[in-house]
C-alpha atoms as one frame of an Amber mdcrd trajectory, in Angstrom:
protein
   4.426  17.836  23.087   6.229  14.595  22.292   9.620  13.426  23.486  11.846
  12.861  20.495  14.641  10.761  21.961  12.862   7.639  23.159  14.474   4.486
  21.799  12.521   2.367  19.319   9.952   5.168  18.908   8.154   5.216  15.565
   6.752   8.541  14.377   4.197   8.005  11.648   2.962  10.818   9.469  -0.497
   9.887   8.168  -1.329  12.165   5.261  -4.836  10.892   4.605  -7.470   8.596
   6.073 -10.444   8.050   3.836 -13.339   5.618   3.763 -14.420   6.626   0.263
 -11.840   6.174  -2.462 -11.017   9.525  -3.998 -11.340   8.645  -7.647 -11.988
  11.784  -9.637  -9.278  14.260 -10.595 -11.433  17.235 -11.505  -9.819  20.177
 -13.269 -12.970  21.955 -14.435 -14.789  21.853 -17.773 -12.618  20.345 -20.501
 -12.919  22.442 -23.666 -10.316  20.640 -25.760  -6.677  20.612 -26.799  -4.487
  23.329 -28.245  -4.287  23.341 -32.039  -0.574  23.068 -32.708   0.905  25.347
 -35.359   4.573  25.843 -34.463   7.044  25.370 -31.610   5.377  22.179 -30.374
   2.533  23.852 -28.467   0.319  21.167 -26.880  -1.929  20.737 -23.856  -5.471
  20.087 -22.644  -7.399  23.188 -21.606 -10.004  23.333 -18.821 -12.170  26.183
 -17.557 -11.657  25.966 -13.795 -13.890  28.878 -12.773 -15.031  32.267 -14.015
 -11.516  33.716 -14.160  -9.175  30.708 -14.068  -7.917  28.355 -16.781  -6.125
  25.073 -16.083  -3.768  23.613 -18.705  -2.809  19.957 -18.327   0.428  18.560
 -19.778   1.468  21.829 -21.425   4.311  21.674 -23.935   6.159  24.480 -25.735
   9.765  24.513 -26.964  10.480  28.007 -25.608  12.056  29.207 -28.861   9.607
  32.012 -29.673  11.243  35.441 -29.211   8.276  37.256 -27.665   5.654  34.643
 -26.737   2.941  34.924 -24.092  -0.328  33.315 -23.087  -2.818  35.533 -24.896
  -6.518  36.157 -24.337  -8.350  37.052 -27.524 -11.678  38.723 -28.180 -11.996
  36.794 -31.462 -11.809  33.052 -32.126  -8.709  33.606 -34.257  -6.056  35.375
 -32.151  -4.982  38.887 -33.182  -2.877  41.709 -31.787  -6.066  43.013 -30.182
  -5.806  40.575 -27.283  -4.061  40.809 -23.915  -1.366  38.987 -21.957  -2.574
  36.397 -19.458  -0.092  36.188 -16.566   1.958  33.013 -16.328   1.735  30.790
 -13.271   3.838  33.115 -11.100   1.546  36.063 -11.860   3.901  38.099 -14.040
   3.190  39.550 -17.490   6.788  40.683 -18.056   8.489  37.357 -18.784   8.240
  35.660 -22.170   7.285  31.998 -22.028  10.058  29.530 -21.265  10.238  25.897
 -22.326   7.579  23.562 -20.912   7.686  19.773 -21.014   4.312  18.447 -19.905
   3.718  20.692 -16.879   0.302  21.493 -15.414  -0.422  25.230 -15.222  -2.976
  27.523 -13.578  -3.643  30.773 -15.444  -5.612  33.527 -13.724  -7.041  36.237
 -15.959  -6.066  39.853 -15.210  -8.250  41.806 -12.814 -11.609  42.654 -14.333
 -11.397  39.943 -17.025 -13.639  36.881 -17.036 -13.499  33.722 -19.128 -16.875
  34.570 -20.648 -15.339  37.777 -22.039 -12.709  36.027 -24.184 -13.089  33.881
 -27.285  -9.644  32.329 -27.622  -6.560  31.319 -25.675  -3.283  31.149 -27.547
   0.476  31.092 -27.290   1.085  34.309 -29.199   4.279  35.899 -30.479   3.706
  39.598 -29.983   6.779  40.730 -31.941   5.823  38.931 -35.169   2.035  38.568
 -34.634   2.219  34.779 -34.965  -0.113  32.232 -33.370   1.975  29.265 -32.157
  -1.062  27.336 -30.911  -4.602  28.205 -29.843  -8.026  27.022 -28.742 -11.459
  28.638 -28.996 -13.222  29.433 -25.712 -16.986  28.717 -25.684 -19.203  31.594
 -24.636 -21.772  29.423 -22.881 -21.965  26.359 -20.643 -19.169  27.559 -18.372
 -18.776  26.124 -14.846 -21.186  27.494 -12.268 -22.308  26.823  -8.710 -24.951
  24.097  -8.448 -28.018  24.211  -6.201 -29.025  20.842  -4.714 -32.164  22.139
  -3.027 -32.986  22.282   0.686 -32.277  19.655   3.325 -35.566  17.920   4.137
 -36.755  17.770   7.741 -36.496  14.118   8.825 -35.489  14.463  12.488 -34.193
  16.915  15.110 -35.544  19.936  13.301 -33.029  19.725  10.471 -33.828  22.035
   7.576 -32.141  24.528   5.302 -33.008  26.985   2.592 -30.576  25.455   0.098
 -27.440  23.328  -0.264 -25.059  24.645  -2.918 -21.971  23.108  -4.527 -19.533
  26.027  -4.640 -16.770  24.000  -6.290 -15.677  20.381  -6.516 -14.788  20.243
  -2.796 -16.880  22.984  -1.178 -20.482  22.776   0.052 -22.432  25.811   1.251
 -25.560  25.314   3.373 -27.904  28.286   3.447 -29.841  28.975   6.652 -29.168
  25.661   8.446 -31.262  24.568  11.424 -30.520  21.579  13.699 -31.428  21.228
  17.390 -28.039  19.716  18.334 -29.626  16.881  20.313 -28.431  13.949  18.199
 -25.995  11.847  20.280 -23.603  11.020  17.430 -24.447  13.363  14.561 -22.052
  14.407  11.809 -21.998  15.745   8.304 -21.422  12.673   6.103 -20.906  11.975
   2.418 -21.049   8.514   0.910 -21.799   6.127  -1.912 -25.066   4.286  -2.437
 -28.742   4.938  -2.941 -29.307   6.286   0.575 -27.243   7.595   3.515 -25.653
   5.021   5.818 -23.292   4.862   8.786 -20.267   3.900   6.691 -20.139   7.311
   5.051 -17.150   9.639   5.336 -17.238  12.356   7.996 -16.958  15.920   6.714
 -15.396  18.453   9.111 -17.731  21.215  10.262 -17.284  24.894   9.412 -14.478
  25.118  11.991 -12.613  22.082  10.660 -13.713  19.960  13.628 -14.744  16.296
  13.522 -16.429  16.454  16.930 -20.136  15.634  16.958 -22.240  18.468  15.612
 -23.508  21.318  17.746 -26.843  22.969  17.066 -27.494  25.452  14.256 -30.069
  28.207  14.295 -30.270  29.617  10.798 -26.517  29.890  10.152 -24.866  29.799
   6.746 -22.287  26.992   6.829 -19.343  26.369   4.497 -17.872  22.849   4.446
 -14.886  21.402   2.615 -14.653  17.714   1.749 -11.637  16.066   3.413  -8.479
  14.753   1.784  -8.645  14.245  -1.968 -12.413  13.733  -2.063 -14.587  15.683
  -4.476 -18.352  15.782  -4.860 -17.932  13.368  -7.782 -16.684  10.671  -5.380
 -19.955  10.587  -3.402 -23.643  10.108  -4.152 -25.134  11.959  -1.182 -24.541
  14.491   1.590 -26.351  14.086   4.904 -26.632  15.181   8.499 -26.561  11.727
  10.086 -26.448  10.023  13.507 -23.917   7.201  13.222 -24.691   5.526  16.575
 -28.387   5.042  15.821 -28.035   4.951  12.014 -30.606   7.702  11.626 -30.704
  10.111   8.721 -31.679  13.618   9.872 -31.729  15.086   6.346 -29.882  14.656
   3.049 -29.463  15.757  -0.556 -28.049  13.918  -3.574 -25.083  14.967  -5.685
 -25.612  14.922  -9.458 -23.669  12.256 -11.358 -22.324  14.912 -13.684 -22.176
  18.612 -12.963 -20.462  21.491 -14.714 -19.125  23.126 -11.559 -15.986  25.128
 -10.730 -12.828  23.244  -9.817 -11.306  23.631  -6.370  -8.273  25.893  -6.700
  -6.306  24.152  -3.940  -6.785  20.853  -5.776  -5.450  22.465  -8.938  -2.432
  23.783  -7.063  -1.714  20.263  -5.882  -1.941  19.051  -9.493   0.518  21.771
 -10.535   2.997  20.959  -7.761   2.707  17.162  -8.001   6.177  15.641  -8.520
   6.505  13.351 -11.511   8.813  10.954  -9.681   9.044   9.957  -6.042  12.623
  10.144  -4.771  14.340   9.555  -1.471  16.153  12.160   0.601  19.330  11.164
  -1.257  17.743  11.547  -4.705  17.485   7.838  -5.507  14.277   6.402  -6.924
  12.250   4.827  -4.141  11.667   1.200  -5.125   8.466   0.742  -3.193   4.716
   1.257  -3.163   4.869   4.966  -3.942   6.092   4.721  -7.543   3.625   2.405
  -9.295   1.465   4.919 -11.123  -1.301   4.563 -13.674  -1.286   6.424 -16.991
  -2.973   9.541 -15.574  -0.299   9.865 -12.870  -2.555   8.605 -10.077  -1.391
   5.809  -7.795  -3.704   2.823  -7.424  -1.295   0.046  -6.481   0.362  -2.778
  -8.384  -1.475  -3.555 -11.661  -2.821  -7.117 -11.939  -5.154  -7.410 -14.951
  -8.330  -6.265 -16.684 -11.516  -8.223 -16.025 -12.304 -10.738 -18.753 -15.936
 -10.110 -19.646 -18.202 -13.167 -19.818 -21.640 -11.676 -19.129 -23.503  -8.659
 -17.764 -20.899  -6.212 -19.096 -18.387  -6.821 -16.297 -15.330  -4.605 -16.893
 -12.578  -2.906 -14.933  -8.850  -2.745 -14.305  -7.704  -4.424 -11.083  -4.776
  -3.301  -8.927  -3.322  -4.645  -5.685  -3.579  -1.635  -3.391  -2.036  -3.632
  -0.532  -1.415  -7.261   0.333  -5.133  -7.824   1.035  -6.972  -5.047  -0.845
  -7.966  -4.739  -4.498  -8.573  -1.390  -6.165 -10.810  -1.685  -9.243 -10.619
   1.199 -11.701 -13.677   1.992 -13.873 -15.639  -1.020 -12.614 -18.785  -1.739
 -14.632 -21.512  -4.328 -14.029 -25.144  -4.038 -15.156 -26.544  -5.288 -11.823
 -28.902  -7.761 -13.496 -27.426 -10.951 -12.062 -29.804 -12.558  -9.539 -27.248
 -13.582  -6.906 -23.913 -11.983  -7.816 -20.989 -11.206  -5.524 -17.310 -10.461
  -5.653 -15.932 -13.993  -5.350 -12.413 -15.332  -4.859 -10.871 -18.764  -4.597
  -7.893 -21.061  -4.888  -9.065 -23.467  -7.622  -7.526 -23.332 -11.092 -10.434
 -21.261 -12.439 -13.526 -19.569 -10.939 -15.808 -22.168  -9.379 -18.406 -22.604
  -6.620 -15.511 -23.471  -4.300 -14.807 -19.864  -3.432 -15.826 -17.229  -0.920
 -17.516 -13.834  -0.923 -15.292 -10.765  -0.925 -17.175  -7.920   0.812 -18.111
  -4.962  -1.394 -16.665  -1.462  -1.067 -18.881  -0.823   1.984 -17.716  -3.988
   3.744 -21.066  -5.750   3.254 -21.889  -9.109   1.680 -24.999  -7.922  -0.130
 -25.869  -8.901  -3.708 -24.043  -6.538  -6.054 -25.949  -3.623  -7.531 -25.241
  -1.736 -10.733 -21.846  -0.082 -11.285 -21.012   2.351 -14.084 -17.287   3.054
 -14.417 -16.860   3.398 -10.645 -13.579   3.170  -8.750 -13.858   0.930  -5.696
 -11.649  -0.775  -3.111 -12.520  -4.233  -1.771 -10.668  -6.093   0.986 -10.293
  -9.837   1.370 -11.899 -11.225   4.552 -10.499 -13.156   7.497  -6.846 -12.231
   7.130  -6.582 -13.599   3.586  -3.984 -12.132   1.227  -4.051 -11.647  -2.535
  -1.078 -14.004  -2.814  -3.235 -16.727  -1.191  -5.834 -16.790  -3.998  -5.759
 -17.597  -7.718  -8.632 -15.520  -9.061 -11.210 -12.822  -8.402 -14.566 -12.857
 -10.170 -18.075 -11.470 -10.282 -19.883 -14.727  -9.569 -23.546 -15.747  -9.605
 -23.857 -18.124  -6.697 -27.399 -19.281  -7.506 -26.577 -20.532 -11.013 -22.799
 -21.002 -10.580 -22.005 -18.616 -13.447 -18.838 -16.567 -13.850 -19.783 -13.096
 -15.167 -16.187 -11.859 -15.367 -12.856 -12.552 -13.708  -9.119 -11.996 -13.416
  -6.411 -14.536 -12.658  -3.767 -13.751 -10.045  -0.252 -14.458 -11.405   1.507
 -17.386  -9.728   4.487 -15.182  -8.921   2.405 -12.293  -7.604   3.913 -10.235
  -4.785   2.240  -7.171  -3.309   4.187  -3.912  -3.216   6.543  -3.833  -0.277
   7.475  -1.076   2.094  10.522   0.909   0.956  13.420   1.455   3.381  15.059
   4.799   2.542  17.778   4.514   5.151  18.429   6.928   8.028  18.068  10.706
   8.020  21.336  12.547   7.457  22.615  14.403  10.555  22.985  18.024   9.412
  21.912  20.169  12.378  20.183  20.212  15.773  21.124  16.633  16.554  18.765
  15.204  13.944  19.290  11.487  13.391  17.140   8.409  13.029  16.975   4.773
  12.247  15.314   3.739   9.017  12.862   6.028   7.230  10.248   3.708   5.756
   7.630   4.399   3.081   4.687   2.383   4.443   2.371   3.270   1.573   1.900
   6.181  -0.800   0.805   8.525   2.008   2.479   7.123   5.126   6.062   7.529
   6.333   7.491   5.804   9.434  10.621   7.218  11.119  12.365   4.924  13.599
  14.338   6.268  16.578  14.012   9.923  15.637  16.208  12.402  17.547  15.906
  16.208  17.316  16.830  18.788  19.979  13.734  20.946  19.380  15.734  24.165
  19.149  14.858  25.099  15.567  13.150  28.531  15.503  10.262  27.574  13.219
   7.275  25.427  14.157   7.776  21.696  13.749   4.797  19.380  14.126   5.129
  15.616  14.432   2.252  13.223  15.037   3.494  10.230  16.999   1.817   6.934
  17.738
């Protein structure tokens, strides 16, 4: 229990803490876009799982007199179909106007996606198809078996490891003697497991070191925004001694179910970040890329000179770059991320550690999203360029220039909390970054009847 009236106290609400950049917004299997006939019906349609459809950026003018989402048993919709409940679960309300919303549609009880051949916006009164898409009968999302954990140490083994959905891993019949001094479930990037992987909470949601298992079935959920597409491997690993007890690899591409909680977040995601007073927050939380994701302040696209170097570079913070869709063929003999202060890329630079914090020669990248941090307290505003540089032959494979007037996104001061009840007041409420809020000098009498949880440090 924290005291809430200490002067100069800062309560920080950390919403996420990830070592791997969550880069993949997975909605399920994309089957295409609505064919638009009338009333401006548009949207991208995904099969999320066996009975759930996700529609991204749905549009409809709401002018149809008796329109519903409609599941058809033929590729061309007819009156022989059935109403698919709207996002609140009702089949009684005709469709309202939509302007680019994301929707989750769950088929009625007993109906499966494989049983229907079309999805449409259908006017029941006049038997008119406002817009539709055919549903494929095969290649629908399914759980993916990764095979058993091999026995490398401490008796680790399992019958199978199964991807249930984009965030959920199920281990069948897991054995582990529990004797590893610093063992955890980890996921990570790279060709083999390593100590810089991301911890995955155990079946109880705990991040304490692992206890023993004696043939249990274990369900794990990846933390934060991570999906299985953000990692290359899953392992039971001892961090202290950097020992791999057993691992499996995730497939680069897999037609698996989407995680429903992730979809709900996509549905409820606000399109604009506002303050408590309704003003736009002029700070790090509002610079968004075209898909609605936040990567930081855009800088530039890599100029490609050799070895297929590509990617879009953002300033995630004053000292960290986020590179979207980074590509490099890995064929350079002595290539590194390289930064400097000369007028153009030159040998007079320094190595920028890779996404794992190492200064190893760069391997191959294929449209990967990575974050790299400048070393030794350096800031992006201190340098003039970032490149993929071959040190041995002094060759620039690709680069960006940092604008002379570059400034990293700043924290946004939203002002104090309004005092409405229970003695609530504060100093400034500050947006530190897109997931962190700092509240200075917070006061609250603690007498509200509901549970209130504040992490303070």
